C-alpha positions as CSV (number, residue, x, y, z in Angstrom):
1,M,-5.7,162.9,108.5
2,A,-8.9,163.6,106.8
3,V,-6.9,165.0,103.8
4,S,-4.9,161.7,103.6
5,I,-8.0,159.7,103.8
6,A,-9.6,161.7,101.2
7,A,-6.4,161.4,98.9
8,V,-6.4,157.4,99.3
9,V,-10.0,157.5,98.6
10,A,-9.7,159.5,95.4
11,L,-6.7,157.4,94.1
12,S,-8.6,154.2,94.9
13,L,-11.7,155.4,92.7
14,L,-9.0,156.5,89.9
15,V,-7.6,153.1,89.9
16,F,-11.1,151.6,89.9
17,I,-12.1,153.6,86.9
18,A,-9.0,152.8,85.1
19,V,-9.2,148.9,85.7
20,Y,-13.0,149.2,84.9
21,T,-12.5,150.9,81.8
22,L,-9.8,148.6,80.6
23,L,-11.9,145.4,81.4
24,D,-14.9,146.9,79.4
25,S,-12.8,147.7,76.5
26,K,-11.6,143.9,76.7
27,V,-15.1,142.7,76.9
28,A,-16.4,145.0,74.0
29,E,-13.4,143.7,71.8
30,D,-14.4,140.0,72.6
31,R,-18.1,140.8,72.0
32,A,-17.3,142.2,68.7
33,R,-14.8,139.4,67.8
34,R,-17.7,136.8,68.5
35,N,-20.3,138.8,66.6
36,A,-17.9,138.8,63.7
37,Q,-17.5,135.1,63.8
38,A,-21.2,134.5,64.2
39,D,-21.9,136.5,61.3
40,V,-19.3,134.3,59.1
41,L,-21.1,131.2,60.2
42,L,-24.6,132.6,59.5
43,D,-23.5,133.4,56.0
44,A,-22.1,130.2,55.5
45,A,-25.3,128.5,56.8
46,E,-27.6,130.6,54.6
47,S,-25.5,129.9,51.5
48,A,-25.7,125.9,52.3
49,E,-29.4,126.3,52.8
50,S,-29.8,128.1,49.5
51,Q,-27.9,125.7,47.7
52,A,-30.0,122.8,49.4
53,S,-33.4,124.6,48.4
54,E,-32.2,124.7,44.8
55,T,-31.4,121.2,44.6
56,S,-34.8,120.3,46.1
57,D,-36.7,122.3,43.4
58,T,-34.7,120.5,40.7
59,S,-35.4,117.2,42.0
60,E,-38.7,115.6,41.4
61,T,-38.2,112.3,42.9
62,S,-36.8,113.3,46.0
63,E,-39.2,114.0,48.8
64,T,-36.6,114.5,51.6
65,A,-36.6,117.7,53.2
66,P,-33.3,119.6,52.7
67,T,-30.7,119.2,55.5
68,E,-30.2,122.3,57.6
69,T,-26.6,123.5,58.3
70,T,-26.5,125.1,61.3
71,V,-23.8,127.1,63.4
72,D,-23.4,124.4,66.0
73,Q,-22.7,122.0,63.0
74,L,-20.1,124.3,61.4
75,A,-18.3,125.0,64.5
76,P,-16.9,121.5,65.1
77,N,-15.6,121.4,61.4
78,I,-13.8,124.8,61.9
79,A,-12.2,123.4,65.2
80,S,-11.2,120.3,63.6
81,E,-9.4,122.1,60.9
82,T,-7.8,124.3,63.4
83,N,-6.6,121.3,65.4
84,E,-5.2,119.7,62.3
85,T,-3.2,122.8,61.4
86,I,-1.6,122.8,65.0
87,A,-0.8,119.1,64.8
88,E,1.0,119.5,61.5
89,T,3.0,122.5,63.0
90,A,4.2,120.5,65.9
91,E,5.1,117.4,63.7
92,E,7.2,119.9,61.5
93,S,8.8,121.2,64.8
94,S,9.7,117.6,65.9
95,E,11.3,116.8,62.7
96,T,13.6,119.7,62.7
97,A,14.7,119.1,66.3
98,P,17.1,116.1,65.7
99,A,18.9,118.2,63.0
100,A,19.7,120.7,65.8
101,E,21.0,117.8,68.1
102,T,23.2,116.4,65.4
103,V,24.6,119.6,64.8
104,E,25.4,120.2,68.6
105,E,27.0,116.5,68.7
106,T,29.1,117.3,65.7
107,T,30.4,120.7,67.3
108,A,31.2,118.9,70.5
109,A,33.1,116.1,68.9
110,T,35.1,118.6,66.8
111,T,36.1,120.9,69.9
112,T,37.4,118.0,71.8
113,D,41.2,118.3,72.2
114,P,43.2,115.2,72.4
115,N,46.1,117.2,74.2
116,A,43.7,118.4,76.9
117,V,45.4,117.4,80.3
118,E,43.5,115.6,82.8
119,V,44.6,116.0,86.4
120,Y,46.4,112.8,87.6
121,Y,49.0,112.2,90.2
122,A,51.4,109.4,90.2
123,S,55.2,108.6,90.5
124,V,56.5,106.9,87.4
125,Y,60.0,105.6,86.2
126,A,61.8,106.1,82.8
127,S,61.9,102.6,81.3
128,S,64.7,103.9,79.0
129,D,66.4,107.2,78.0
130,I,63.4,109.3,76.9
131,N,63.0,113.0,75.9
132,L,61.6,115.4,78.4
133,R,59.7,117.7,76.0
134,S,57.9,121.2,76.5
135,G,54.5,120.0,75.2
136,P,52.6,116.9,74.5
137,G,54.1,116.0,71.3
138,T,57.2,115.1,69.4
139,E,57.1,118.6,67.4
140,Y,58.0,120.3,70.8
141,D,61.5,121.3,72.1
142,I,63.3,118.8,74.2
143,V,64.0,120.2,77.6
144,R,66.5,117.6,78.6
145,V,66.9,113.6,78.5
146,I,65.7,111.5,81.3
147,H,67.8,108.4,81.9
148,T,66.6,105.0,82.6
149,G,65.3,104.5,86.0
150,E,65.0,108.0,86.7
151,G,61.6,108.9,88.7
152,I,59.3,111.2,87.3
153,D,56.5,113.0,89.4
154,V,53.4,113.0,87.3
155,T,50.7,115.8,87.5
156,G,48.3,115.0,84.6
157,R,47.9,113.1,81.4
158,T,46.5,113.6,78.0
159,G,44.3,111.4,75.7
160,S,47.2,111.5,73.1
161,G,49.4,109.3,75.5
162,W,51.5,112.2,77.3
163,Y,52.3,112.5,80.8
164,R,52.6,116.1,82.4
165,T,55.6,116.4,84.9
166,Y,55.7,118.1,88.1
167,S,57.8,120.6,86.1
168,G,55.2,121.3,83.5
169,N,56.9,119.6,80.8
170,F,55.7,116.1,79.2
171,V,57.0,112.6,78.5
172,L,55.4,109.6,76.5
173,I,53.4,107.3,78.9
174,S,54.5,104.3,76.7
175,L,58.2,105.0,77.8
176,T,57.5,105.0,81.4
177,S,56.8,102.3,84.0
178,T,54.8,102.4,87.2
179,E,57.5,100.2,88.9
180,P,61.3,100.9,89.6
181,V,63.4,100.2,86.9
182,A,66.7,98.5,87.5
183,T,69.6,100.4,86.4
184,T,73.3,99.8,86.0
185,A,75.4,103.1,86.7
186,S,77.8,104.0,83.8
187,P,81.5,103.9,85.0
188,T,83.2,107.2,84.8
189,S,86.6,107.5,83.2
190,A,88.2,107.9,86.5
191,T,86.4,104.7,87.9
192,T,87.6,102.8,84.7
193,A,91.2,104.1,85.0
194,A,91.1,102.9,88.9
195,T,89.7,99.7,88.0
196,A,92.2,99.1,85.2
197,A,95.1,100.0,87.7
198,A,93.8,97.8,90.3
199,T,93.3,94.9,87.9
200,T,96.9,95.3,86.5
201,A,98.2,95.3,90.1
202,G,96.2,92.1,90.8
203,T,93.7,93.6,93.4
204,V,90.3,94.8,92.7
205,P,88.8,97.5,95.0
206,T,85.4,96.6,96.6
207,T,83.0,99.2,98.0
208,P,81.8,98.3,101.5
209,P,77.9,98.2,101.8
210,M,76.3,101.4,103.0
211,T,75.2,101.2,106.7
212,E,74.8,103.4,109.4
213,A,77.9,102.6,111.2
214,N,80.3,103.0,108.4
215,T,78.4,106.1,107.1
216,A,78.6,107.7,110.5
217,S,82.3,107.1,110.9
218,S,83.1,108.6,107.5
219,S,81.5,112.0,108.4
220,N,80.8,114.1,111.3
221,T,77.2,113.5,112.3
222,D,77.5,114.5,116.1
223,G,74.4,116.1,117.1
224,M,72.2,115.1,114.1
225,T,69.3,112.6,114.4
226,Y,69.3,109.7,112.1
227,Y,65.9,109.4,110.1
228,G,66.7,106.6,107.7
229,V,66.9,105.9,104.1
230,C,64.9,107.9,101.8
231,H,64.1,107.6,98.2
232,I,65.9,110.5,96.2
233,T,64.5,111.9,93.0
234,F,65.3,115.1,91.0
235,Y,63.3,118.1,89.7
236,G,64.2,121.2,87.7
237,P,62.7,124.6,86.9
238,Q,59.0,124.8,86.8
239,L,57.3,125.7,83.4
240,R,54.7,128.6,83.6
241,S,51.6,129.1,81.5
242,D,53.4,131.7,79.5
243,G,56.4,129.5,78.5
244,T,58.8,131.0,81.0
245,Y,60.4,128.9,83.7
246,S,60.1,129.5,87.5
247,V,62.8,128.9,90.0
248,T,60.6,130.2,93.0
249,T,60.0,127.5,95.7
250,A,56.8,127.1,98.0
251,T,58.7,129.0,100.8
252,G,59.3,132.1,98.5
253,T,63.1,131.3,98.1
254,T,65.1,130.8,94.8
255,C,65.8,127.4,94.0
256,S,69.5,126.5,94.2
257,E,71.2,123.2,93.4
258,G,72.8,121.7,96.4
259,R,70.5,123.3,98.9
260,T,66.9,123.2,97.9
261,V,65.1,120.0,98.7
262,A,61.4,119.3,98.2
263,A,59.9,117.1,101.0
264,D,56.6,116.1,102.6
265,W,56.2,118.8,105.1
266,G,54.3,116.5,107.5
267,V,57.6,114.4,107.8
268,F,60.1,117.2,107.2
269,P,58.7,120.6,108.1
270,A,59.6,123.6,105.8
271,G,62.9,125.1,106.9
272,T,64.3,121.6,108.0
273,T,68.1,121.1,107.4
274,L,68.9,117.7,106.2
275,Y,72.3,116.0,105.7
276,L,72.9,113.5,103.2
277,P,76.3,111.7,103.7
278,N,76.6,110.4,100.4
279,D,75.3,113.4,98.3
280,P,73.8,112.4,95.1
281,L,74.8,115.7,93.6
282,G,78.4,115.4,95.0
283,G,78.1,118.5,97.2
284,D,78.6,118.8,100.9
285,G,75.3,116.9,101.7
286,Y,73.4,119.8,103.4
287,Y,70.1,120.6,102.2
288,T,67.2,122.9,103.4
289,V,63.5,121.9,103.0
290,E,62.2,124.9,100.9
291,D,59.7,123.2,98.6
292,R,57.2,120.7,98.1
293,G,55.1,118.8,95.7
294,P,52.0,116.5,95.2
295,G,54.2,113.6,94.3
296,V,56.6,114.0,97.2
297,N,55.2,111.9,100.2
298,G,56.7,110.1,103.2
299,S,60.4,109.2,103.0
300,H,60.8,110.8,99.6
301,L,63.0,113.6,99.0
302,D,63.1,115.7,95.6
303,L,66.5,117.5,95.1
304,F,66.5,120.5,92.8
305,A,69.0,120.0,90.0
306,N,70.0,121.7,86.8
307,G,70.9,118.4,85.0
308,S,69.7,114.9,84.8
309,H,70.5,112.5,87.5
310,T,69.6,108.9,88.4
311,V,67.1,108.0,90.9
312,T,68.6,106.7,94.0
313,D,68.3,105.8,97.9
314,C,70.1,107.7,100.5
315,E,70.5,107.8,104.3
316,V,69.4,111.1,105.7
317,Y,70.1,112.9,109.0
318,I,68.3,115.6,110.7
319,V,70.5,118.5,111.7
320,G,69.8,120.2,114.9
């Protein structure tokens, strides 16, 4: 115990001596510096006094005693000159600062990308037949043609006037509408031939309005729960950041036309089987909820399709 105390005392003593030596050297340096400044000031005072004496000797009419220049009088002059130098340096610094700010502003303006995508979710409609492109510009490849009235799920927009779609492609904002666009379905050759034959025979077939009654009677919906009418849109393979396309759903399955549908999982949970009596894709009408999207909400179904189709409304049954 005694040895420890002695060691601590010795260590404290060594630290004290080291600090004292350091402080003493600092004091000595300050004293030497002040003595040097005082010598300079005294030399200046003696020189001024000598000049004043010479002037007094040569002047016969002057009876005024020579003015003595003291150290106290010289000190303010030196301090004033020092302050002026510091002020000039600060002024030069302030004059150069705006130039740096200008360079920074110019750099920021130069690096602004008009094709940068801003997050923006919406559902719009093609106001005419428009090209779906792989990038925000007419120089990019055409993925497919979106026909008049077809719904488009939007996830972003650029300052150059393009929407980014849910599939990762782009369409011109100016060629879209936020309101549904009335469309007239183009008659197929079979429909045209049937109409011509009916006209020749003197009868024109008519299509009865779609109702739950006549739909149910035309297909077996026993054991199904009638949901109601849903808005039907279509989507295709999703563009990845590396330029390739993904056909993997949110549930991990592979998208398949005639089976895969994206829905609001709060309305139709993942895995729900839906039946669309009048299948817009011409299939058997059975679809499985395997996907979802930010623009698919409420009574809205987004069918996976490899081609282009017209937005429509369709009655929906829940199977099981």
